[in-house]
C-alpha positions in Angstrom: 0.0 0.0 0.0 1.3 3.4 -1.0 1.8 6.1 1.6 -0.3 9.1 0.9 1.4 12.6 1.2 -0.6 15.4 2.6 -0.1 19.1 2.0 -2.1 20.3 4.9 -3.8 19.3 8.1 -7.2 20.0 6.5 -6.6 17.1 4.1 -5.7 14.8 7.0 -8.9 15.9 8.9 -11.0 15.3 5.8 -9.6 11.8 5.3 -10.1 11.0 8.9 -13.7 12.2 8.8 -14.3 10.0 5.7 -12.8 7.0 7.5 -14.9 7.7 10.5 -18.1 7.8 8.4 -17.1 4.6 6.6 -16.5 2.9 9.9 -20.0 4.0 11.2 -21.7 2.8 8.0 -20.0 -0.6 8.2 -21.0 -0.9 11.8 -24.6 -0.1 11.1 -24.6 -2.6 8.2 -23.3 -5.2 10.7 -26.0 -4.4 13.3 -28.7 -4.6 10.6 -27.4 -8.0 9.3 -27.3 -9.3 12.9 -30.9 -8.2 13.5 -32.0 -9.8 10.2 -30.2 -13.1 11.1 -31.7 -13.1 14.5 -35.2 -12.6 13.1 -34.7 -15.4 10.5 -33.7 -17.9 13.2 -37.0 -17.7 15.1 -39.1 -20.9 15.1 -42.0 -19.3 13.3 -39.8 -18.2 10.4 -38.2 -21.6 10.2 -41.5 -23.4 10.1 -43.0 -21.0 7.6 -40.0 -21.4 5.3 -40.2 -25.2 5.6 -43.9 -25.3 4.6 -43.6 -22.6 1.9 -40.9 -24.6 0.2 -43.0 -27.7 0.1 -46.1 -25.8 -0.8 -44.2 -24.4 -3.9 -43.0 -27.9 -4.8 -46.4 -29.5 -4.6 -48.2 -26.6 -6.3 -45.9 -26.8 -9.3 -46.2 -30.6 -9.5 -50.0 -30.8 -8.7 -51.0 -31.5 -12.3 -48.5 -34.3 -12.6 -49.8 -35.9 -9.4 -53.3 -35.7 -10.7 -52.4 -37.2 -14.0 -50.7 -40.2 -12.4 -53.3 -40.8 -9.6 -56.6 -40.0 -11.4 -56.7 -43.0 -13.8 -56.2 -45.4 -10.8 -58.9 -43.7 -8.8 -61.3 -43.8 -11.8 -60.6 -47.5 -12.5 -61.0 -48.4 -8.8 -64.3 -46.6 -8.7 -65.6 -48.3 -11.8 -64.5 -51.7 -10.5 -66.2 -51.1 -7.2 -69.5 -50.2 -9.0 -69.3 -53.5 -10.9 -68.7 -55.5 -7.8 -65.2 -56.7 -8.6 
């Protein structure tokens, strides 16, 4: 890393102020990320995430499930009516 040369104390103060603000921004980002992580680990959030993933899976494969089960159900019902 190259050493920066300053011409005045005002430049040093300006850079120190920038570094101080960057440090505060990074600290606030860290606090926000910690709060979000803490909220996402609650039992309610975990259960909701678990069920929503399965809900998405079954809702997208619902027509395929019907196509595979429906003929069996119809043939079973027809055979039951005939007394077989």
